[in-house]
N, C-alpha and C positions, 0 to 999 in steps of 0.2 A: 379423553375423547377416543384415543386409539383403542383403549380397553373396551369402551362401550361399542365401538364399531366391530371389534372382534367378537364380542358377545352376540351382537345382532347377526353376524354371519353364521356363528355356530348355531344360534337358535333357528335361523332360516334353513340351514342344512339339516338339522334334526327334524324340523317340520316337514321338509321335503321327503326325507327318508320314511317318516311315519306315514305321510300321505300316500307315498308309493306303496308301502306295505298294506295299508288299509284298503287302497284301491284294488290291489290284487286279491285281498281276502274277500272283498265284496263282489268280485267279478265272477260271473256276470250278474248284474242286477236289473237287466232288461233284455228284450229279445236279441238273439244273435242270428246272423245269416251266414250260410256257407255258399260261396259262389262255386258252381260247377261249370267249367267251360265247355261242356258237351251236352247233347240232347238228353232228355229224360229216357230212362230205360237201358242205357249203356252201363258197362261195368263200373266206371267211375261214379256215375250217378247212383247206382244201386248201393255201392259202398257208402257214399256220402249220406244217403237216406237212412241206412241202417245205423250208422254212427250218430247221426243227428237225433234220431229217436231216443237213443240211450243217453246222450248228453242232456237232452231236455229232461229226462227223468232224474238224472243226477243233480242237475242245476235247479230244477223247478222253474225253468224259464223256457219260452218257446225258442226252438232252433229250426229255422226254415232253410230250404234249399232254393237257391236262385240260379236257374239254368241260364247261362249267358253263352250259348253256343255260337260258333262262327270262326272261320279262318283257321281251323285246326287247333283251336285252343287260344288263339291270340286275343279274340274279343273279350273273353272272360278275364284274361290276365290284365288287359288294359283297364278294365273296370275296377278290378281288385287293387291294382297298383295305385289308383287315384283315390281309393277309399280312405276314410279316417283311420289313423293308426292307434286305435283305442281297444282293439281286441274284439270288436263287435262285428267285424267282417273277416271271415276266414276264407282262404282260397285253397281249393284242391288242385294243385298242379299235378302234372302227369309226365310220363316219359317224353311226350311231345315237346314239353318245355325245355328239355335238355338237348333236343335235336334242333329246335327252331333257331337258336343262335347261329348255327352253321348253315342252315337252309335259307334263313332270312336275316342277314346281318344288320339290317336297318330297322329293327323293331323299335317301337316307341317306349319300350321298357326293357330292363335287364333283370332276368330272373334271380340272379345272385345279389344284385345291389338294391333292387326295389322291394325285395321281400326278405323276411327273416324266417329261417327254418323253425318248425315246431316239432313235427314228428313224421316219420315214414308212416304210410297208411296201409297199403296192401300191395301184394305182388299178384300179377295175373299170369300164370304159366303159359309159355309158348311151346307148342309141340311140333316137332318135325315129323310130318306124315307124308306117306307116299301112296300112289295108286297101287293096288295089289298086283297089277300086271308088271310093275317094274321089278326086275329080277335081283333085288337086294333085300337083305333082312337085317342089316345093321348099319351103323354110321360108317364103320370101316369099309364095308362092302360098297356103300354109296360113294364114298370118296374114290375108291378104286375104279368103280364103274364110270364115274365122271371123268377121271383122268384117261381112261381107255376110250371113252366116247365123248370127246370135248364139244361136239355140236348136237348131241342128241337130247340132252336134258333141258327142261324148262320148268320154272316154278311160277306159281300165281301169287298175287298179293292184292290187298285191298286198295292199293294206290301208291304212287311215288312218295317216298319220305316217311311212310308210316312205320310202325314198330315191326310188322312182319316183313316188310321190305328190307329194313335195315338188319334184321336178324339173319336173313338170307345172305346179304352182302357181307356181313361179318363172317359167316360160315365160309363163304367162297374165299375170302381173304386168308383166313387161317388155314383152310384146307388146300389152298393153291389150285382151285378148280374153276372151270367156267361153266355156269349154268345160266341160261337165258331168262331174263325177267319179263313176265307178262302181267302188267298192272291192270286191275279192274276197278270199277267204281263201287267198292264195298266188298265185304267179306263173303256175302251170299253168292254172287256170281263167280268169285274166285274159287270158292269151294265147289260150286256146281261143275265147273270145267275140270277141276281136279278129279271129281267123282266120275266124270264122263270120259276122262282119259285124254283131254286136249292138252293138259300139262301133266307132269309126272310127280311133282311134289309141291309142298307148301309148308311154311312156318305159320301155324294157325294158333289162335287163342284156344285154350283147352276146352272151354264150354262148347265152342262151335264144332270142334273135331270129335268130342267124346261120343255122341250118338252114332256117328259113322264108324268109329273105331269099334264100338261094342257090337255093331251090326256086321262087322267083318268087311266093311266097304273101304277101309283105310288101314294101312300098316303104320304103327307108331314106332319110330326109330330112336327118339330121344326127346327129352325136355331141355329147354335152354336155361332153366334155373340152376343156381349153384348147388342145390341139393334136390333130391327127388321130391316130386310134388305129391301131396296127400290126395290130390284128385286122381292121379294115375301112378300109384306107388310102385307098380310093376315095370314101369317104363324107366330105363336108366337116364341119367343126365347125358347130354351130348358130350360133355367133357370126359365122363367115365366110359362112354361107349366108343371112344376113338378119336376125339378131337380135344386134347388137353388145352385148357385156357379159355375155352368157349363159355360165354355167359351172356344170356340175353333173355329178358322177360319184360313184360309191360308192368307199369306200376303207377300208383298215385300216392300223394303225400299232402300234408297240411302245412301251410305257411301263412304268415300274416304280413301286412304292409310294413315296410321298413320304418323303424322308429317306434314301434310298439314297445311299451315298458317291459323290461326284462322279467319282472315279477309276473306279469300277465302271461308272457310266453311260457314261463316255467309252470305256472298253474294250468294253463291249457294243455301243455304237453303231458303233465301228470294225469289230468282228467281224461285225455284221449287214451292214454295207456290203460287207465282203469276200465273204460268201457270196451276197448278193443281186446282186452284180455278176458272179457266175460265169455264163459264157455258156450252158452247158447247162441250168442251173436257170432262168435268165431265159426260155429258149426253152420249157422244159417248163411253166412257169407261164403263159406267154402262150397256149399251146394251151388251158389251163384257163380262160382269160379274165382272168388277173391280170397287170398290167403292173408289174413290180417297180421301185420308185423309192426306193432308200435315200437318207437324208439325215442332217443333223446334228440334235441335240436342239433347237437354236435354230430351225432351219428348221421342224421340226414344231410347235414351240410357236406360231409365227406362223400356220401353217396351221390349227391347232386353234382359235385365237382367232378367225380370220377365218370359219371354218365355223360356230362358235357364234353369232357376230353375224349372219351371213347367214341361217342357217336360223331363228334366233330371230325375225328380222323377217318371214320368210315365214309362219311359224306364227301370229304375231300378226295379220298383215294378212289372211290367209286364214281366220282363226279355226278353225284345225285342232285337233282333239282326238284323244287316243289312243283306240284301240279298247278 
């Protein structure tokens, strides 16, 4: 009897392994949706649509974008966290989801516990730009000017708690300077007042700043990325330009609901890597301001933990509150 029971357990285990493997091999065999927690037309949405189109071609299955905007990315995360963990609902998290735990500690989900990492998606460079009337031409000169004129400088942002706001606060902390924050309701009015001289500088997403940089209406002092951006290759990183250790950029990544079979996670990660490394897609996304950077689940898990720790510290030290 004991031998028979042991044989049954072995057969059940073998069947389970085979079933899991065949499930992953056949995945996906029906339509897949990608939840984007922001409105259509934004950088995360544009990236998601580009990747979805290529995944559909590789899989031979429809891949749709489901925009669930609201509450700075919270609404989409809540929907995704409650979805079936079978690989057919993919969530595009973003830098916002690494900041939210510090801004809103009573969220209904936990980004690290309720989701499993799949792959980093894209980085969106942030550029430190100034009004041409400001008498500085480098990061070092800006830091020196700010220290010599502690009440004269102000910077604009698209709102409290956003990526550009936090980028500036990280800069202030590392440089030991005081620059007044002037929040706006969106990037457009924030940029308009920078161009008009009402504020002196801004940490802007590259696509928004590029036309004004090319027209000579803004000076670019540095990019927040760990290495120079292909969008603005002649602009040094802020770290190399005078503030060692500085690193800040917007990003998006792909995750699945917790409990998704590991084989499915592995296959999705590999397929994402395949499409995001396609030269024509990389070029098209770069024009839109997105630098595709696929990676392993383990790599993104480390990135996410580091981002949560980094921005949590900035939020606490700067006493930032959500709008």
